[in-house]
N, C-alpha and C positions, 0 to 999 in steps of 0.2 A: 975775086978779090975785092972788086969795087963794091959788090953786094955785101959782102961780109964787113967791109969797113963802114958802110952806110948803116948797117944794122948795129954795129958796135956804137957808132956815134949817136944813133937814134935812142939806143937803150941807155946810154950815158946822160943824155939829155932829159929822157923821161925820169931817170932816177934822180937827177939834180932837181928838176922841176918839183917832183913829189916830195923831196926833202925839204925844199923851200916852203911848199905849200904847207907841209906838216908843221914847220916852225912857225909860219904865220898863224895856222890854226890854233896851235897851242897857246901862242901869244893872245889871240882873240878870246880863247876859252878862259884864261886867267883873268882877263879884263871883265869878261861877263861875270864870272864868279865873284870877283872883287865888288862889283856893283851890287849883285844880289846880296852877298854877305852884309854889306854896309846899309843899303836902303831897304831891302825886303826883309831879311832875317832880323838884322839889328834895328832898323828904324821902324818898321811896321809891326814886327811880333815882339821882340824882346825888350826894347828900350823905349818905345813910344817916342821916338825922335823925329819931329816934323821936319827938322832942318836936313836930316839924312835923307828923308823920303823925297823932299823937294829936289835934292841934289840928284838922286838916282832914278826917280820916276819923271817920265815926260809929263809937263804941266797938263796935258789934255789926255792922260792915261785913263783907259775905261777899266773900272773894277766891276766884274760881273760875278753873280752868284745865282745858283738855282734856287728860286723860291716858289715852292709848291709846283704849279704847272708851267710857270714862266720864269723869266730872268730878271733879277733886281740889278740895276746899273747905278753905279756911283762914281762921282768925280773924285779927283785926287783929294781936294779940300774937304769934301763930304766924308770920305774914308778917314782922313786924319781926325776930324771932329768925332766921328763914331768910336774910333780907337781910344781917343782921350777919355770919353764918356765911359766906354766900356772898362777900361783898365783902372779907372778911378774907383770902380766897384769892387775890384779884386785886390787881395793882399798877396804880397810876394810873387808878383807876376814876372818880373824880370828874369830872364834866362831860362824860362820854363820850356820855351820851344827850340827844337832842333829840326834840321831838314837835311834830306839826302837829295842831291841835285843829279839829274840826268840831262845833259845837253843833247836834245834830240837832233838838231840840225842847225848849221850855220850856212846861210846862202848869202854870199856878198855882205851887205850891210844889215842883214836881218838874222835873227836867231830865235829859236824855240827852246824852252826849257821845262822839264818836268820837275817838280818839287814835291817830294813825299814828306809831309809834315807830321811831327810827333810833339805831343805835350808830356813833359815829364817822362821821356823815353817811351811813351805808348803811342804807337802810330795812330793818327786820326783821320787824315784825309789827304788828298792830292790837289795841288794848284799847278795850273799851266800858266806860263809866262811867255809873252813875246817881247823881244828887245829889238831896238834899231840902233845903228851906230851913226851918231850925229857928229859934227865937227869937234865938239867938246867931250866925245866919248859915248860909250853904250848907255842907253837909258831904257827903263821898262815902260812899254807903251801900252800893254794889255795885261790883265790878269783875270783868269777864270778861277774862282775861289771855291773850295769846299766841294771837291768832287769825291764821291765815295764809291769804291768798286765793291762788288759782292764779296770778294775774297777778303778785302780789308775789314768790311763791316762784321763778317761772321767771326774773323779772328779777334776783332775788338770785344765782340759779345762774349766769346769764350774766356778772354782774360777777365772781364768785369764779372761774369757769372762765377768764375772760379775764385777769384781773389777778393772781391769787394762785397758781392751780395749773392751767395749761393742760393739758387732758387728753392731747392728742396728744404733748406734750413729756414727760409723765409715762410714757405708754405706750411711747414710744421708749426712754426710759431703763431700764425694767424688762423690756422685751422682749416685749410683748404683739403677737401676730401673728394674721393671719387664720386661722380654723379652730380656734383655741384654745378650751378649756373652762375658763370662769372663774367662781369663786365669790365673791360679795361679801357680807361680813358687815356688817350695819347699813347696808343700802342706802338707807333712808329713802324719800324720794319719787323716787329714781332719778336724782339729779343726775349721778352717775358711770356708772350702770347703762346708760343709754341711749347714752353715749359708748362704753362697752365693747362694747355690742351692735353698734354700727356698726363698731367696729374689728375685731371677730372675724368679722363677716360672717355670711351664712346658713349656712355650713358649721360655724360655731362656736356657742357657747351661753353664756349668762350665767344663773347661778343667784343671784337676788337675795333675800337673807334680811333680815329685821327682826323685832323682837319687838312692833312697832307695827302692828296690823292696819289701821288707818286709813291709815298711810303706804303700805302695800302696795296698798290699794284705789286710792289716788291713782296709784301707779305702773302698775297694771293698766289704769285709764282712759287713762293717758297712752300706754301701748303701743298701745291700741285706736284711739285718735285719730290716732296717727302710723303705724300699720301695722307696728309692731315686733312680729315673731313669734318672736325667738330669745332672749327673756327669760322665765324662769320664776320667779315669786315664791314664797317659802317663809316661813311663820311659825315663828319659832324660840323658844328659851328663853334665859334669862341664862346658862346653862352649856352650850348646845349650839345651833348654827344649824339642826340637823335637815336637813342637806343629804341628798338621796337617794343611792342607791348608785351613785355615778358617780365616776370618776376625773378630777381636775382638774389643769390645767397651773399655774394661779396662783390663790391665794385672797387677796383684797384687803380692806383695812379703811381707809376714808378718814374721818378725823376721828371715829373710833369707839373706838380702843384705849384712850384715856384715860378713856372713859365705863364701860368694862367693869367689872362687879363681880366677874367670875370669868374673868379672862383666861387663867389656866393651864388651867382646865377646857375653855374654848373651844378653845385650842390643841391640847390633847390630843384632844378630840373629832373634830377634822377630819383626824386622821392617816389613817384608812381611806380618805379621799377624795382622797388626794394621789398623783399619778403619781410615778414615780422621778425625782427631781431637781426636783419641783415647788418653786415659791417661795411663801412667805407674805410679802405686801407690807403694811407698815404706814405709812400716810401720816398723820402727826399734827403738830399745832402745835409749833414749836420753843419749849420752855419759856423760853428766854433772850429771846424776842421777844414771846411771848403766852402767858400763863398762863390756862388755861381749865379747870383741874381741881385738886383737892387731892392728886392722883396724876399729875402730868405725866409724859409719856412721855420721860424722859431716856434716853440710851443705857445708862446702868447698870442702870436699871429693866428696860428691854426685854430687854437681855442676859441679866439674873438670871432673869427670868420664862421666857424662851425655853429657857434651860438646864433649868429645873425641868419644863418640858413636853416635853423631848426634843429641842430644836432648838438651832441655833447661829446667831448673828448673823453673816452672811457679808459684808454691805455696808451702809454708811450713806451716803445720798446727801443733799447739802446745797445743791443749786443752786437750790431754790425760795426766794423771798424771806422766807417766814414759816413754812416748815414743813420738817420732816425726813422722809426716807423710809428705813424700815428694812427690809432684806430678810433673811428667815430661811429656812433649810432644815433638814430633818431631819438629825440627827447621823448 
């Protein structure tokens, strides 16, 4: 009887304790989500609200992002300044961002949160946040920004290729054929490279350049997994893609040109790699529909820089819903 009574009391105590802990946990979860909604989603992403960020972020919060092979670290004030400058370059930025939170763990006065970030309902990347509970409430103390999973990257590629710039439609328009030698500047993870490789076939070749070694590593693994043997990756520099001594039919840049810091130098550097009559194809966002840079690729800008580098703009294609295609040839 005594054993049964002890067991009953113990069970009741465990149940009561679990219930109380559950209530406390739910209260803390709500407090954490409130801080994230106000300071992170609202202040940092949608509203560019420095006041909200100062309220919800710890003043010595570390903002980190993977940059090439290393980590770029920013302070709270540096991050606020970057955001103010970045958003001043974009129209209709507010409320473009949405997030899906997963509270990974709450341990005493610390918490970790995964945030899946979408722009205009399109999944983009993952942020990881650490929060600490201070006397005046929860604050974000650490943010690892812009993590991209392979699954997320491939899903994003599929959506872009399907809805915005179907590769085969682009290839038909610019004249890519089996057996061609193609150079791609700024290939990244290979969204277009693998499509190009399939188009030119085993008798053709794709030289995929980027300045980000980790992106090229991703592309190399992708080729290995999918048995793609006609792509060669090349680590380049900001002023030279470092293509090998080969003659190319077409050199492409897909969503790259507006990011280039030295576009004229890049265009000049590839002249030795061009066959007679070769095309330079620049596929970039239409600045009237989407501004993604302080130096948008307008027709006037591309034409001017092409002339300085020794080329002429021979055609501009506008059939894509959000992007323009500029075709250059040597003068």
